[in-house]
N, C-alpha and C positions, 0 to 999 in steps of 0.2 A: 391204473388209476382207481381210487376208491371214491364213492359218492358220499358227500357229507353235507349237512345243512349249511348254507351260507348265511352270513349275518343278515342279509337282506330278505331271507325267507326263501330264496331260490335254492335249487340244488346245483352244486358245482363239483367238478372233478378235482380231487386232490391227488398229488403225486404220492406214490408208494415207494418205500425203500425196496431195493433188490428187484426192480421191475424196469425193463426197457420199454421206452415209449413205442406203442404200436404192437406190442407183443403181450400175450397173457402173463399174468403174475403166476408164481409157483403154485398157489392154491387153486388156480384154474387150469393148470396144465393137465391135459387129458391123460397122457401116458408117460411113464418114466422109463428111459432107456439106459442100459449100461450099468445098473446098480443092483443086479440080481443077487449078488453075494451079500450086500448090505441088507436087502430085504429079507433074505433067508436067515441072516444072523438074528434079526429082530423076531422073525416068526418062530425060530427055534426057541428063543427065550420065552416068548409068549406061550407056546404050547407046552413048555416045561412046567408051567404053573408057578414059576418063581421069577416073574418079570421084575427086573430092577426098576427103581423109580426114576433114575437119572441117566440120560443118554446124551453123549456129546457126538453130534453128527459132524464128521470132519472130512476134509478134502479140499482141493483147489477151488477157486471161485468158478461159478458158472457150470457146474457139472451135475446139478440136480439135488443138492443137499436139502434145500428148502422144500422142493417138490416132494422128496421122500418124507420129510417131516409132516407135511400135510396129508400124504397118503397114510402114514401111520395114525395120524389123528382121526381121519375118516374111518379107518379100520377099527380103532378102539371105541369110537363113539357110536358106531353102527350096532344094530342088534345082531345077535348070533345068526338069525335067518338071512341077514343082509350081506354077510361075509361069504367068501369063497367056501362052499360047502365041503370041499376036500381039504381046506386048510393050507393050500399050497401057494397062496399069494395074498397080497394086501388089497386086492381089487375089491371095490365097493361100487355098486351101481350108482351112477351119478343122479339117477332119478329118486333115490331114497331121501327121506327127510334129513338124515344126518349129513349126507353128502351136500345137499343144497344149503344147509345151515352153515357148514364149514366153509363152503365156497363164498358165502356172503359175510363171513366172520360174525354170524349171529347165533352160533350154538352156545347155549348157556353153560356148557361144561368145557368150553375151550377159551383159553386166554392167550392172546398173542402179544408179546412185548417186542417192540421195535422202535426205531427212531420216530418221534412224533413230529407232526407238522406244526411249524411256528407261524401263526397267523399274522404276527407283526412283520416278520421278515419275508413272509410268503415263500419260505423254503423249509425243507426238512431239517431238523436239528442234526448236528454232527455226531451226536452220541445218544445212547439210551439213558435217560436221566432217572434219578431216584424217584421222581413223581410217577414215572411209568411203573417202576417196580412196586411202589406202594399199592398199586391196583391188585397186585398178587396177594397181599395180605387179606384184602377184602374178599377176593375170589375164593381163597382157600378157607376162609371163615364161614362161607355159605354152606348150608347143609347139602350134602350130595345124595343122589339116589343110589341105586345098587350098581350103577355102571361106573365107567371110568371118567376121570377128569384129565385134561391134557393142557399143559403149558408149553408154548413154543416161544423161544427167545431167538431172534434172528436179526443180526448175528450177535452171538454172545460176546465177541471181542469188542463190540461197540458200547458195552456197558461202561459208564464211568466208575470210578473207584467206589463211591458211596453206593451206587446201584448194585455193583458186584457183591459188596459185603451184605447188602440186604437180601439178595438172591441166595447167598450162601446160608443164611439163617433158615430159609425155607427148605433148602436141600438137606440140612442137618436133621430136621424133624419133619419129614414129608407126611402128609395125611395118607391114609390108606387109599389104594386104587387111584393114585395120582401119578402121572408120568410127565417128566420134564424132558423136552426135546430141545437141546441146546445146539444151535447151528453155528459153526465157525470154520474159517479158513486158516486160522492162526492159533491152534491149540496151545502152542508153547508160550503164548502171551497171556494165558489165562491164569487165574489164581491157582496155585497148587492145591489148595484146599477144595476148590470146586472140582478140579480134575480127579482128585482122590475119592470123591463121593459119587462118581459117575462111571458108567461103562462107555467105551468108545465104539462108535459105529462108523467105520471108515468107508468113504466113498472114493471111487477111482476115476481118473480121466477116461473119457469115452473112447473106445476103439473106433476105427474109421466107419464101420458099418452102422454102429449105434449112433455115432455122431451124425451121419447122413439122415437117419430116421428122425432123430430129435430135431435137427435143423428143418427138415421137411415139415414136421408137425408145427413148429413155430411159424414158419413162413405161410403155411396153409391157414393157420389161425389169424395171421396178420392180413392175409388176403381177404378173409371174411370181413375184416374191419376196413378194407379198402386200400391196403398198402400195396397190393399187386406186385409182390416180390417173387422172383423166380429162383429156383434152386440152382446154384452155380454148378458148372460142369467142367470137365477136362482140366486144363492147366490151372484155371482159376480156382477150381475146387481143391486141387492138390496144394496150391499155395496157401489158401485160406485154412485148410485143414492142418497143414504143418504149423502155421502161426498160432492157430487156436489151441494146440496142444491138448486136445480132448475136451475143451470147454465150449459148451453151446453158447454161453453168453458172449465169450470173446469172439467166436465165429460170427455171431449176428452183429456185434459192434463193428467188426472189420468189414462186414458185408454192407452195412447200411450207413456208415459214417465216413465213407471214402478212406477206409482203413488201410488199404494197400498203399495208397499214396503217402499216408502218414508213416507207415512202416518203412517205405523206401527212404524217406527223409531222415528218419531216426537211424536206420541202418547205415546210411552214408556218414552221419556224424560219428557214430560209435566206431565204425570200421576205420576211420581215419586217425583215431587216437594214437598217440598223445597229441597230435595236431588237432586243431578245432577251427571250424569256420564260424566265427562269431556273428557274421552277417546272417548266416543261415539260422543260427540259434535265435537271434533277434527276430527274424522273420517268423519262426515258429511261435515265439512268444506273442508277437502281434496277432497271429492267426488264432491262437487259442486263448488269448487273454480276456476276451469278452464273455459275458454270461450267455450270449447266444451260441457260443461254441462249446457248451457244456458237455455234449456227448463226445466230441473229438478230444476235448481236454481230458476227460476220464479215460478214454481209449489210449491217449498218448502215454499217460502215466502207467496204465496197465501194461502196455508194450514195453515201456522203459524198465519197469520193475522186473518184468519177465526176462528181458535181455540181460539185466544185471544178474539175475538168478542163474541163468544159463552160463554166463561168463564165470561166475564164482565157482559153480559146480564143475565146469570144464577145467578151470585152473587147479581145483582140488583133486580131481580124479584123473585128469589127462584124457577124458573121454568126450567125444563130440565130433562134429564134422570138421573137415580139414581147416576151413577158414576160421572156425571158432577156436580151434586148438592153437592156430598161429596167432590169433589176436590175444588170447589168454597168455601165451608165452611172452608176447611183446609188452603187455601193459600190466599184468597182475603177477607181481613177485610172490613167491611162496610165503615169505615172512610178512606179507601185507594182506593175507586173506582175511584176517580179523578186521582190518581197517575197511576192506571192501564190504564185509558183512555189516559193519557199523554204518557205512554209507547207505546201504539198502534200508536199514532201520531208520536212519535220519530222514531219508526221503519220504518214507511212509509217515513219520511223525510230523514233518514240516508240511506235507500236503494236508494232513488233518487239521493242523493249526491254521493254515491258510483258509480252509473252509469255515472253521469255527469263528474266526475273527474277521472274515470277509476281507482278507488281505489281497494284494495285487498278485495275480496269477503269473503274469509275465516275469515279475521279479523272482518268483519261486523257480520258474523254468531256468532263468539265467543263473541263479545261485546253485541249482542242482547240477548244471553242466560245469560250473566252476569247480565244484567238489569232485565231479567225475574226472575232469582234466587233472586236478591236483593228485588224485589217486593214481591215475594212469602214468604220472611222472614220478611215482614213488614217494610222494609226500602224503602225510596223513591229512585227510580233508578237514577243513575248519568247521 
C-alpha cells in the first residue's frame, strides 16, 4: 500500500500493483533470493563501462523481477561510496539517502510507471495508460546531474497500445546515463521494436532452498505487521512448493488464501475431463464472483493458467508426471495443440476485459470451463 493525500485532507492507504496485502512491496523487500545470475549479468555490463540503456527483466510471475529492478535502481542512484566496495553485488545500505528515497518513491532521478489508481472506481486501472507515459517526457526533459536516471515500467506488458508506442520513442533516443528497467512475464507479447532496443535480463524460478528463504523473509515481514503467519513445514511445505513452481508470490497466495482447497477443487474438475461437474463449476463461480473474494479469484486463474500451461507442455513434449501424461493423452490431441494455446491466450484476454469493464466474474468462470470442455472433446473453443 502507498500513502497518498485523500480528498478530505486526510492520509489514506492506496493499493499498489504487484503487491500482496499484508506483505512488503518489491521496493521494500530486504533481500533478493535466487537471482544471482541475473544480478551478475547486470553488474558485468555496468563494470564494462558500456551499460546498455534498455533492459527487459523477464521470467515467470512472482520470482523477484520487480525486486531486482528496485535493487538495480538503488545501486545506480547511490553514490560510489555507498555501493559494495568490491563491486561484487548490488547491495546498498538501506540507511543511505538514495535507498530511503527509492523506498518512498521520492527520488528525483527515479520514475516508476505502473497501473494508476482510479479514484472514481476506487480500483487500480487495468492497464498503464498514455497519461502515465506522458510523465516520462517531462521526467527526461528535466536537467540531470552527473549521476544516473532510472525508469522502471512494471509490468511492461500492461501498457496499452498508445502507451507502448510513446515509450518506444523514448527508447529510440534515450538521454545519456538513463537506464530503462522494463519488467515483464510475457516478453513475447511485447512490441518487437521495443524488444529489439533492449537487452534481456532473464530471471529464473527459485530452487527450493531459495524459495524457503524468500518465503520466510516475506512471512517475517508480515508478522511485523501483525499477520502472525508461520512457515509451513513437512508435507504442507512440499505441496505448496510443488504448486508454487518457484514463485514466491504464488506460494504466499496459496498459503494465505486457502489455496490448497482451491487447488483440490480445480484439480478435480480438470482431472475428470472431458466430463465436467457443472454444479461444482457453478459453486466455484458463486464463491469467487464477489469483489470480497478478490484474492481467491486471482489465485484461481493463476492456478488455472498454470495447469493449462503444464497440460500443453506435457502434450507437446511427453514429459511430466504419470497422471499429467495420461490426462494429456486423453484430452489433448496433437493436432489441437494450437487450439489449446489459443485457449490460454483467450482466457488471459477475457480475464483482462472482465476487469476493465467490470463484467460478471462468475460468467467468465463458466465460459472459460465451457471452452475447456470443448477443447477436451476435440472441438475448437468458441
